[in-house]
PDB file of N, CA, C and O in Angstrom:
ATOM      1  N   PRO A   1     153.981 107.353  86.516  1.00  0.00           N
ATOM      2  CA  PRO A   1     153.242 108.520  86.037  1.00  0.00           C
ATOM      3  C   PRO A   1     154.077 109.432  85.130  1.00  0.00           C
ATOM      4  O   PRO A   1     153.542 110.065  84.220  1.00  0.00           O
ATOM      5  N   PHE A   2     155.380 109.494  85.379  1.00  0.00           N
ATOM      6  CA  PHE A   2     156.208 110.383  84.571  1.00  0.00           C
ATOM      7  C   PHE A   2     156.222 109.927  83.110  1.00  0.00           C
ATOM      8  O   PHE A   2     156.101 110.748  82.201  1.00  0.00           O
ATOM      9  N   ARG A   3     156.366 108.654  82.891  1.00  0.00           N
ATOM     10  CA  ARG A   3     156.360 108.149  81.511  1.00  0.00           C
ATOM     11  C   ARG A   3     154.989 108.339  80.860  1.00  0.00           C
ATOM     12  O   ARG A   3     154.898 108.634  79.668  1.00  0.00           O
ATOM     13  N   ASP A   4     153.947 108.171  81.633  1.00  0.00           N
ATOM     14  CA  ASP A   4     152.601 108.420  81.099  1.00  0.00           C
ATOM     15  C   ASP A   4     152.426 109.888  80.726  1.00  0.00           C
ATOM     16  O   ASP A   4     151.773 110.201  79.731  1.00  0.00           O
ATOM     17  N   MET A   5     153.006 110.792  81.519  1.00  0.00           N
ATOM     18  CA  MET A   5     152.911 112.217  81.210  1.00  0.00           C
ATOM     19  C   MET A   5     153.601 112.507  79.876  1.00  0.00           C
ATOM     20  O   MET A   5     153.106 113.297  79.073  1.00  0.00           O
ATOM     21  N   ILE A   6     154.737 111.869  79.650  1.00  0.00           N
ATOM     22  CA  ILE A   6     155.437 112.044  78.375  1.00  0.00           C
ATOM     23  C   ILE A   6     154.569 111.517  77.227  1.00  0.00           C
ATOM     24  O   ILE A   6     154.535 112.114  76.151  1.00  0.00           O
ATOM     25  N   GLU A   7     153.875 110.414  77.452  1.00  0.00           N
ATOM     26  CA  GLU A   7     152.957 109.887  76.436  1.00  0.00           C
ATOM     27  C   GLU A   7     151.876 110.921  76.107  1.00  0.00           C
ATOM     28  O   GLU A   7     151.501 111.075  74.945  1.00  0.00           O
ATOM     29  N   GLY A   8     151.381 111.621  77.110  1.00  0.00           N
ATOM     30  CA  GLY A   8     150.405 112.682  76.870  1.00  0.00           C
ATOM     31  C   GLY A   8     150.973 113.801  76.021  1.00  0.00           C
ATOM     32  O   GLY A   8     150.280 114.353  75.167  1.00  0.00           O
ATOM     33  N   MET A   9     152.226 114.135  76.253  1.00  0.00           N
ATOM     34  CA  MET A   9     152.875 115.164  75.426  1.00  0.00           C
ATOM     35  C   MET A   9     153.008 114.696  73.985  1.00  0.00           C
ATOM     36  O   MET A   9     152.874 115.482  73.047  1.00  0.00           O
ATOM     37  N   ARG A  10     153.272 113.417  73.825  1.00  0.00           N
ATOM     38  CA  ARG A  10     153.339 112.863  72.463  1.00  0.00           C
ATOM     39  C   ARG A  10     151.975 112.948  71.776  1.00  0.00           C
ATOM     40  O   ARG A  10     151.890 113.258  70.588  1.00  0.00           O
ATOM     41  N   LEU A  11     150.911 112.673  72.532  1.00  0.00           N
ATOM     42  CA  LEU A  11     149.566 112.775  71.958  1.00  0.00           C
ATOM     43  C   LEU A  11     149.303 114.188  71.446  1.00  0.00           C
ATOM     44  O   LEU A  11     148.661 114.369  70.411  1.00  0.00           O
ATOM     45  N   ASP A  12     149.800 115.185  72.172  1.00  0.00           N
ATOM     46  CA  ASP A  12     149.588 116.575  71.764  1.00  0.00           C
ATOM     47  C   ASP A  12     150.198 116.871  70.399  1.00  0.00           C
ATOM     48  O   ASP A  12     149.780 117.816  69.729  1.00  0.00           O
ATOM     49  N   LEU A  13     151.167 116.089  69.984  1.00  0.00           N
ATOM     50  CA  LEU A  13     151.836 116.339  68.709  1.00  0.00           C
ATOM     51  C   LEU A  13     151.006 115.912  67.504  1.00  0.00           C
ATOM     52  O   LEU A  13     151.198 116.442  66.410  1.00  0.00           O
ATOM     53  N   TRP A  14     150.096 114.974  67.680  1.00  0.00           N
ATOM     54  CA  TRP A  14     149.369 114.476  66.522  1.00  0.00           C
ATOM     55  C   TRP A  14     147.863 114.353  66.692  1.00  0.00           C
ATOM     56  O   TRP A  14     147.154 114.079  65.724  1.00  0.00           O
ATOM     57  N   LYS A  15     147.368 114.549  67.896  1.00  0.00           N
ATOM     58  CA  LYS A  15     145.926 114.374  68.095  1.00  0.00           C
ATOM     59  C   LYS A  15     145.340 115.585  68.816  1.00  0.00           C
ATOM     60  O   LYS A  15     145.890 116.048  69.815  1.00  0.00           O
ATOM     61  N   SER A  16     144.230 116.088  68.306  1.00  0.00           N
ATOM     62  CA  SER A  16     143.601 117.238  68.961  1.00  0.00           C
ATOM     63  C   SER A  16     142.099 117.048  69.181  1.00  0.00           C
ATOM     64  O   SER A  16     141.444 117.908  69.770  1.00  0.00           O
ATOM     65  N   ARG A  17     141.555 115.931  68.712  1.00  0.00           N
ATOM     66  CA  ARG A  17     140.130 115.665  68.902  1.00  0.00           C
ATOM     67  C   ARG A  17     139.950 114.247  69.421  1.00  0.00           C
ATOM     68  O   ARG A  17     140.684 113.327  69.061  1.00  0.00           O
ATOM     69  N   TYR A  18     138.947 114.104  70.280  1.00  0.00           N
ATOM     70  CA  TYR A  18     138.665 112.815  70.889  1.00  0.00           C
ATOM     71  C   TYR A  18     137.204 112.485  70.649  1.00  0.00           C
ATOM     72  O   TYR A  18     136.325 113.306  70.911  1.00  0.00           O
ATOM     73  N   ARG A  19     136.946 111.297  70.157  1.00  0.00           N
ATOM     74  CA  ARG A  19     135.586 110.909  69.760  1.00  0.00           C
ATOM     75  C   ARG A  19     134.684 110.561  70.938  1.00  0.00           C
ATOM     76  O   ARG A  19     133.475 110.788  70.887  1.00  0.00           O
ATOM     77  N   THR A  20     135.265 110.017  71.987  1.00  0.00           N
ATOM     78  CA  THR A  20     134.455 109.596  73.130  1.00  0.00           C
ATOM     79  C   THR A  20     135.004 110.220  74.408  1.00  0.00           C
ATOM     80  O   THR A  20     136.150 110.667  74.465  1.00  0.00           O
ATOM     81  N   PHE A  21     134.160 110.236  75.418  1.00  0.00           N
ATOM     82  CA  PHE A  21     134.621 110.743  76.705  1.00  0.00           C
ATOM     83  C   PHE A  21     135.721 109.849  77.275  1.00  0.00           C
ATOM     84  O   PHE A  21     136.638 110.337  77.935  1.00  0.00           O
ATOM     85  N   ASP A  22     135.635 108.547  77.023  1.00  0.00           N
ATOM     86  CA  ASP A  22     136.679 107.640  77.510  1.00  0.00           C
ATOM     87  C   ASP A  22     138.039 108.000  76.922  1.00  0.00           C
ATOM     88  O   ASP A  22     139.044 107.970  77.633  1.00  0.00           O
ATOM     89  N   GLU A  23     138.085 108.341  75.629  1.00  0.00           N
ATOM     90  CA  GLU A  23     139.341 108.779  75.011  1.00  0.00           C
ATOM     91  C   GLU A  23     139.831 110.072  75.643  1.00  0.00           C
ATOM     92  O   GLU A  23     141.019 110.218  75.933  1.00  0.00           O
ATOM     93  N   LEU A  24     138.917 111.008  75.856  1.00  0.00           N
ATOM     94  CA  LEU A  24     139.275 112.283  76.464  1.00  0.00           C
ATOM     95  C   LEU A  24     139.759 112.089  77.896  1.00  0.00           C
ATOM     96  O   LEU A  24     140.726 112.719  78.323  1.00  0.00           O
ATOM     97  N   TYR A  25     139.085 111.220  78.631  1.00  0.00           N
ATOM     98  CA  TYR A  25     139.481 110.931  80.010  1.00  0.00           C
ATOM     99  C   TYR A  25     140.902 110.380  80.052  1.00  0.00           C
ATOM    100  O   TYR A  25     141.697 110.774  80.905  1.00  0.00           O
ATOM    101  N   LEU A  26     141.225 109.471  79.132  1.00  0.00           N
ATOM    102  CA  LEU A  26     142.571 108.906  79.097  1.00  0.00           C
ATOM    103  C   LEU A  26     143.598 109.997  78.800  1.00  0.00           C
ATOM    104  O   LEU A  26     144.666 110.034  79.412  1.00  0.00           O
ATOM    105  N   TYR A  27     143.273 110.883  77.861  1.00  0.00           N
ATOM    106  CA  TYR A  27     144.162 112.011  77.585  1.00  0.00           C
ATOM    107  C   TYR A  27     144.359 112.858  78.843  1.00  0.00           C
ATOM    108  O   TYR A  27     145.483 113.239  79.173  1.00  0.00           O
ATOM    109  N   CYS A  28     143.272 113.145  79.533  1.00  0.00           N
ATOM    110  CA  CYS A  28     143.361 113.946  80.761  1.00  0.00           C
ATOM    111  C   CYS A  28     144.213 113.249  81.817  1.00  0.00           C
ATOM    112  O   CYS A  28     144.954 113.899  82.555  1.00  0.00           O
ATOM    113  N   TYR A  29     144.103 111.931  81.884  1.00  0.00           N
ATOM    114  CA  TYR A  29     144.975 111.177  82.793  1.00  0.00           C
ATOM    115  C   TYR A  29     146.434 111.412  82.416  1.00  0.00           C
ATOM    116  O   TYR A  29     147.259 111.724  83.274  1.00  0.00           O
ATOM    117  N   TYR A  30     146.751 111.260  81.125  1.00  0.00           N
ATOM    118  CA  TYR A  30     148.133 111.387  80.683  1.00  0.00           C
ATOM    119  C   TYR A  30     148.722 112.764  80.978  1.00  0.00           C
ATOM    120  O   TYR A  30     149.850 112.866  81.461  1.00  0.00           O
ATOM    121  N   VAL A  31     147.966 113.819  80.690  1.00  0.00           N
ATOM    122  CA  VAL A  31     148.559 115.151  80.791  1.00  0.00           C
ATOM    123  C   VAL A  31     148.379 115.834  82.144  1.00  0.00           C
ATOM    124  O   VAL A  31     149.106 116.778  82.454  1.00  0.00           O
ATOM    125  N   ALA A  32     147.427 115.379  82.951  1.00  0.00           N
ATOM    126  CA  ALA A  32     147.197 116.081  84.215  1.00  0.00           C
ATOM    127  C   ALA A  32     147.013 115.147  85.406  1.00  0.00           C
ATOM    128  O   ALA A  32     147.469 115.454  86.507  1.00  0.00           O
ATOM    129  N   GLY A  33     146.362 114.029  85.202  1.00  0.00           N
ATOM    130  CA  GLY A  33     146.214 113.079  86.302  1.00  0.00           C
ATOM    131  C   GLY A  33     147.565 112.622  86.810  1.00  0.00           C
ATOM    132  O   GLY A  33     147.766 112.428  88.009  1.00  0.00           O
ATOM    133  N   THR A  34     148.489 112.451  85.872  1.00  0.00           N
ATOM    134  CA  THR A  34     149.839 112.038  86.248  1.00  0.00           C
ATOM    135  C   THR A  34     150.535 113.080  87.116  1.00  0.00           C
ATOM    136  O   THR A  34     151.292 112.739  88.025  1.00  0.00           O
ATOM    137  N   VAL A  35     150.275 114.338  86.831  1.00  0.00           N
ATOM    138  CA  VAL A  35     150.865 115.416  87.638  1.00  0.00           C
ATOM    139  C   VAL A  35     150.334 115.322  89.069  1.00  0.00           C
ATOM    140  O   VAL A  35     151.089 115.459  90.032  1.00  0.00           O
ATOM    141  N   GLY A  36     149.033 115.089  89.195  1.00  0.00           N
ATOM    142  CA  GLY A  36     148.463 114.908  90.525  1.00  0.00           C
ATOM    143  C   GLY A  36     149.127 113.765  91.270  1.00  0.00           C
ATOM    144  O   GLY A  36     149.455 113.892  92.449  1.00  0.00           O
ATOM    145  N   LEU A  37     149.326 112.643  90.578  1.00  0.00           N
ATOM    146  CA  LEU A  37     149.962 111.483  91.213  1.00  0.00           C
ATOM    147  C   LEU A  37     151.400 111.780  91.626  1.00  0.00           C
ATOM    148  O   LEU A  37     151.858 111.317  92.671  1.00  0.00           O
ATOM    149  N   MET A  38     152.108 112.548  90.810  1.00  0.00           N
ATOM    150  CA  MET A  38     153.511 112.842  91.126  1.00  0.00           C
ATOM    151  C   MET A  38     153.665 113.865  92.240  1.00  0.00           C
ATOM    152  O   MET A  38     154.729 113.950  92.853  1.00  0.00           O
ATOM    153  N   THR A  39     152.622 114.645  92.515  1.00  0.00           N
ATOM    154  CA  THR A  39     152.739 115.644  93.572  1.00  0.00           C
ATOM    155  C   THR A  39     152.565 115.055  94.976  1.00  0.00           C
ATOM    156  O   THR A  39     153.031 115.640  95.953  1.00  0.00           O
ATOM    157  N   VAL A  40     151.906 113.919  95.078  1.00  0.00           N
ATOM    158  CA  VAL A  40     151.665 113.339  96.406  1.00  0.00           C
ATOM    159  C   VAL A  40     152.967 113.074  97.159  1.00  0.00           C
ATOM    160  O   VAL A  40     153.076 113.469  98.320  1.00  0.00           O
ATOM    161  N   PRO A  41     153.954 112.423  96.550  1.00  0.00           N
ATOM    162  CA  PRO A  41     155.196 112.196  97.295  1.00  0.00           C
ATOM    163  C   PRO A  41     155.938 113.488  97.643  1.00  0.00           C
ATOM    164  O   PRO A  41     156.650 113.556  98.645  1.00  0.00           O
ATOM    165  N   VAL A  42     155.764 114.503  96.811  1.00  0.00           N
ATOM    166  CA  VAL A  42     156.428 115.780  97.066  1.00  0.00           C
ATOM    167  C   VAL A  42     155.764 116.508  98.236  1.00  0.00           C
ATOM    168  O   VAL A  42     156.441 117.008  99.133  1.00  0.00           O
ATOM    169  N   MET A  43     154.439 116.559  98.214  1.00  0.00           N
ATOM    170  CA  MET A  43     153.715 117.272  99.275  1.00  0.00           C
ATOM    171  C   MET A  43     153.525 116.408 100.512  1.00  0.00           C
ATOM    172  O   MET A  43     153.424 116.920 101.626  1.00  0.00           O
ATOM    173  N   GLY A  44     153.477 115.114 100.314  1.00  0.00           N
ATOM    174  CA  GLY A  44     153.336 114.203 101.437  1.00  0.00           C
ATOM    175  C   GLY A  44     151.908 114.089 101.941  1.00  0.00           C
ATOM    176  O   GLY A  44     150.998 114.780 101.482  1.00  0.00           O
ATOM    177  N   ILE A  45     151.751 113.209 102.880  1.00  0.00           N
ATOM    178  CA  ILE A  45     150.473 112.987 103.552  1.00  0.00           C
ATOM    179  C   ILE A  45     150.706 113.258 105.029  1.00  0.00           C
ATOM    180  O   ILE A  45     151.647 112.724 105.617  1.00  0.00           O
ATOM    181  N   ALA A  46     149.873 114.070 105.624  1.00  0.00           N
ATOM    182  CA  ALA A  46     150.051 114.422 107.038  1.00  0.00           C
ATOM    183  C   ALA A  46     150.116 113.149 107.882  1.00  0.00           C
ATOM    184  O   ALA A  46     149.310 112.237 107.700  1.00  0.00           O
ATOM    185  N   PRO A  47     151.067 113.093 108.797  1.00  0.00           N
ATOM    186  CA  PRO A  47     151.208 111.900 109.630  1.00  0.00           C
ATOM    187  C   PRO A  47     149.951 111.545 110.421  1.00  0.00           C
ATOM    188  O   PRO A  47     149.689 110.371 110.686  1.00  0.00           O
ATOM    189  N   ASP A  48     149.184 112.549 110.793  1.00  0.00           N
ATOM    190  CA  ASP A  48     147.974 112.288 111.573  1.00  0.00           C
ATOM    191  C   ASP A  48     146.722 112.129 110.702  1.00  0.00           C
ATOM    192  O   ASP A  48     145.604 112.075 111.214  1.00  0.00           O
ATOM    193  N   SER A  49     146.923 112.056 109.387  1.00  0.00           N
ATOM    194  CA  SER A  49     145.795 111.893 108.477  1.00  0.00           C
ATOM    195  C   SER A  49     145.160 110.518 108.654  1.00  0.00           C
ATOM    196  O   SER A  49     145.849 109.512 108.830  1.00  0.00           O
ATOM    197  N   LYS A  50     143.850 110.501 108.604  1.00  0.00           N
ATOM    198  CA  LYS A  50     143.127 109.233 108.703  1.00  0.00           C
ATOM    199  C   LYS A  50     142.843 108.653 107.319  1.00  0.00           C
ATOM    200  O   LYS A  50     142.297 107.557 107.193  1.00  0.00           O
ATOM    201  N   ALA A  51     143.221 109.404 106.283  1.00  0.00           N
ATOM    202  CA  ALA A  51     143.005 108.940 104.915  1.00  0.00           C
ATOM    203  C   ALA A  51     144.064 107.906 104.548  1.00  0.00           C
ATOM    204  O   ALA A  51     145.228 108.026 104.933  1.00  0.00           O
ATOM    205  N   SER A  52     143.652 106.912 103.815  1.00  0.00           N
ATOM    206  CA  SER A  52     144.614 105.915 103.348  1.00  0.00           C
ATOM    207  C   SER A  52     145.433 106.514 102.203  1.00  0.00           C
ATOM    208  O   SER A  52     144.994 107.451 101.536  1.00  0.00           O
ATOM    209  N   ALA A  53     146.612 105.967 101.988  1.00  0.00           N
ATOM    210  CA  ALA A  53     147.440 106.427 100.872  1.00  0.00           C
ATOM    211  C   ALA A  53     146.687 106.245  99.556  1.00  0.00           C
ATOM    212  O   ALA A  53     146.771 107.095  98.670  1.00  0.00           O
ATOM    213  N   GLU A  54     145.960 105.152  99.428  1.00  0.00           N
ATOM    214  CA  GLU A  54     145.195 104.903  98.208  1.00  0.00           C
ATOM    215  C   GLU A  54     144.160 105.989  97.962  1.00  0.00           C
ATOM    216  O   GLU A  54     143.996 106.445  96.831  1.00  0.00           O
ATOM    217  N   SER A  55     143.463 106.407  99.007  1.00  0.00           N
ATOM    218  CA  SER A  55     142.439 107.439  98.821  1.00  0.00           C
ATOM    219  C   SER A  55     143.069 108.792  98.492  1.00  0.00           C
ATOM    220  O   SER A  55     142.489 109.579  97.744  1.00  0.00           O
ATOM    221  N   VAL A  56     144.242 109.063  99.041  1.00  0.00           N
ATOM    222  CA  VAL A  56     144.935 110.316  98.726  1.00  0.00           C
ATOM    223  C   VAL A  56     145.366 110.317  97.261  1.00  0.00           C
ATOM    224  O   VAL A  56     145.177 111.311  96.561  1.00  0.00           O
ATOM    225  N   TYR A  57     145.941 109.217  96.799  1.00  0.00           N
ATOM    226  CA  TYR A  57     146.339 109.127  95.397  1.00  0.00           C
ATOM    227  C   TYR A  57     145.129 109.211  94.465  1.00  0.00           C
ATOM    228  O   TYR A  57     145.197 109.856  93.419  1.00  0.00           O
ATOM    229  N   ASN A  58     144.039 108.570  94.833  1.00  0.00           N
ATOM    230  CA  ASN A  58     142.815 108.644  94.018  1.00  0.00           C
ATOM    231  C   ASN A  58     142.301 110.075  93.933  1.00  0.00           C
ATOM    232  O   ASN A  58     141.866 110.519  92.871  1.00  0.00           O
ATOM    233  N   ALA A  59     142.351 110.799  95.048  1.00  0.00           N
ATOM    234  CA  ALA A  59     141.905 112.193  95.057  1.00  0.00           C
ATOM    235  C   ALA A  59     142.828 113.069  94.215  1.00  0.00           C
ATOM    236  O   ALA A  59     142.360 113.952  93.495  1.00  0.00           O
ATOM    237  N   ALA A  60     144.125 112.833  94.302  1.00  0.00           N
ATOM    238  CA  ALA A  60     145.087 113.607  93.506  1.00  0.00           C
ATOM    239  C   ALA A  60     144.871 113.359  92.015  1.00  0.00           C
ATOM    240  O   ALA A  60     144.941 114.286  91.208  1.00  0.00           O
ATOM    241  N   LEU A  61     144.612 112.126  91.662  1.00  0.00           N
ATOM    242  CA  LEU A  61     144.328 111.772  90.277  1.00  0.00           C
ATOM    243  C   LEU A  61     143.054 112.460  89.801  1.00  0.00           C
ATOM    244  O   LEU A  61     143.031 113.050  88.721  1.00  0.00           O
ATOM    245  N   ALA A  62     142.014 112.385  90.591  1.00  0.00           N
ATOM    246  CA  ALA A  62     140.731 113.006  90.225  1.00  0.00           C
ATOM    247  C   ALA A  62     140.869 114.518  90.086  1.00  0.00           C
ATOM    248  O   ALA A  62     140.285 115.112  89.180  1.00  0.00           O
ATOM    249  N   LEU A  63     141.627 115.139  90.966  1.00  0.00           N
ATOM    250  CA  LEU A  63     141.829 116.585  90.892  1.00  0.00           C
ATOM    251  C   LEU A  63     142.571 116.966  89.620  1.00  0.00           C
ATOM    252  O   LEU A  63     142.211 117.939  88.957  1.00  0.00           O
ATOM    253  N   GLY A  64     143.604 116.205  89.278  1.00  0.00           N
ATOM    254  CA  GLY A  64     144.338 116.488  88.041  1.00  0.00           C
ATOM    255  C   GLY A  64     143.442 116.389  86.826  1.00  0.00           C
ATOM    256  O   GLY A  64     143.472 117.260  85.956  1.00  0.00           O
ATOM    257  N   ILE A  65     142.647 115.336  86.759  1.00  0.00           N
ATOM    258  CA  ILE A  65     141.741 115.142  85.623  1.00  0.00           C
ATOM    259  C   ILE A  65     140.688 116.249  85.581  1.00  0.00           C
ATOM    260  O   ILE A  65     140.373 116.765  84.509  1.00  0.00           O
ATOM    261  N   ALA A  66     140.150 116.612  86.726  1.00  0.00           N
ATOM    262  CA  ALA A  66     139.145 117.688  86.775  1.00  0.00           C
ATOM    263  C   ALA A  66     139.744 119.014  86.321  1.00  0.00           C
ATOM    264  O   ALA A  66     139.093 119.784  85.615  1.00  0.00           O
ATOM    265  N   ASN A  67     140.969 119.277  86.722  1.00  0.00           N
ATOM    266  CA  ASN A  67     141.624 120.520  86.289  1.00  0.00           C
ATOM    267  C   ASN A  67     141.803 120.543  84.776  1.00  0.00           C
ATOM    268  O   ASN A  67     141.599 121.576  84.140  1.00  0.00           O
ATOM    269  N   GLN A  68     142.181 119.411  84.203  1.00  0.00           N
ATOM    270  CA  GLN A  68     142.369 119.368  82.754  1.00  0.00           C
ATOM    271  C   GLN A  68     141.049 119.513  82.014  1.00  0.00           C
ATOM    272  O   GLN A  68     140.978 120.221  81.010  1.00  0.00           O
ATOM    273  N   LEU A  69     140.012 118.859  82.491  1.00  0.00           N
ATOM    274  CA  LEU A  69     138.694 119.012  81.862  1.00  0.00           C
ATOM    275  C   LEU A  69     138.232 120.468  81.930  1.00  0.00           C
ATOM    276  O   LEU A  69     137.660 120.984  80.969  1.00  0.00           O
ATOM    277  N   THR A  70     138.475 121.119  83.046  1.00  0.00           N
ATOM    278  CA  THR A  70     138.117 122.534  83.184  1.00  0.00           C
ATOM    279  C   THR A  70     138.904 123.388  82.202  1.00  0.00           C
ATOM    280  O   THR A  70     138.362 124.316  81.601  1.00  0.00           O
ATOM    281  N   ASN A  71     140.170 123.076  82.045  1.00  0.00           N
ATOM    282  CA  ASN A  71     141.012 123.808  81.086  1.00  0.00           C
ATOM    283  C   ASN A  71     140.487 123.634  79.669  1.00  0.00           C
ATOM    284  O   ASN A  71     140.440 124.597  78.903  1.00  0.00           O
ATOM    285  N   ILE A  72     140.096 122.428  79.317  1.00  0.00           N
ATOM    286  CA  ILE A  72     139.558 122.169  77.981  1.00  0.00           C
ATOM    287  C   ILE A  72     138.249 122.923  77.781  1.00  0.00           C
ATOM    288  O   ILE A  72     138.035 123.513  76.722  1.00  0.00           O
ATOM    289  N   LEU A  73     137.371 122.914  78.782  1.00  0.00           N
ATOM    290  CA  LEU A  73     136.116 123.638  78.680  1.00  0.00           C
ATOM    291  C   LEU A  73     136.352 125.133  78.495  1.00  0.00           C
ATOM    292  O   LEU A  73     135.633 125.786  77.739  1.00  0.00           O
ATOM    293  N   ARG A  74     137.332 125.664  79.165  1.00  0.00           N
ATOM    294  CA  ARG A  74     137.662 127.082  79.016  1.00  0.00           C
ATOM    295  C   ARG A  74     138.117 127.369  77.587  1.00  0.00           C
ATOM    296  O   ARG A  74     137.746 128.389  77.007  1.00  0.00           O
ATOM    297  N   ASP A  75     138.927 126.459  77.018  1.00  0.00           N
ATOM    298  CA  ASP A  75     139.397 126.644  75.643  1.00  0.00           C
ATOM    299  C   ASP A  75     138.243 126.576  74.652  1.00  0.00           C
ATOM    300  O   ASP A  75     138.232 127.321  73.671  1.00  0.00           O
ATOM    301  N   VAL A  76     137.279 125.705  74.886  1.00  0.00           N
ATOM    302  CA  VAL A  76     136.128 125.592  73.989  1.00  0.00           C
ATOM    303  C   VAL A  76     135.368 126.925  73.973  1.00  0.00           C
ATOM    304  O   VAL A  76     134.904 127.371  72.923  1.00  0.00           O
ATOM    305  N   GLY A  77     135.250 127.545  75.134  1.00  0.00           N
ATOM    306  CA  GLY A  77     134.551 128.827  75.215  1.00  0.00           C
ATOM    307  C   GLY A  77     135.231 129.917  74.414  1.00  0.00           C
ATOM    308  O   GLY A  77     134.570 130.793  73.856  1.00  0.00           O
ATOM    309  N   GLU A  78     136.544 129.862  74.358  1.00  0.00           N
ATOM    310  CA  GLU A  78     137.287 130.877  73.598  1.00  0.00           C
ATOM    311  C   GLU A  78     137.139 130.619  72.122  1.00  0.00           C
ATOM    312  O   GLU A  78     137.688 131.360  71.307  1.00  0.00           O
TER     313      GLU A  78
END
């Protein structure tokens, strides 16, 4: 995820518009989904959690992407 995050930073240097939602989603993965994935090992998973590691990582990824989409929507409003 760390290398993917750097790729997202590179995208910021030359690209500011995305033609399809799939392109935008990939950008959101690079710049924010990766952050969600990298936080899981730092914050950990509760030992008594019934959630699988896969579901926790999927949720962290989805949260990162949702946060980035929200940030973009806020910028559009401005």
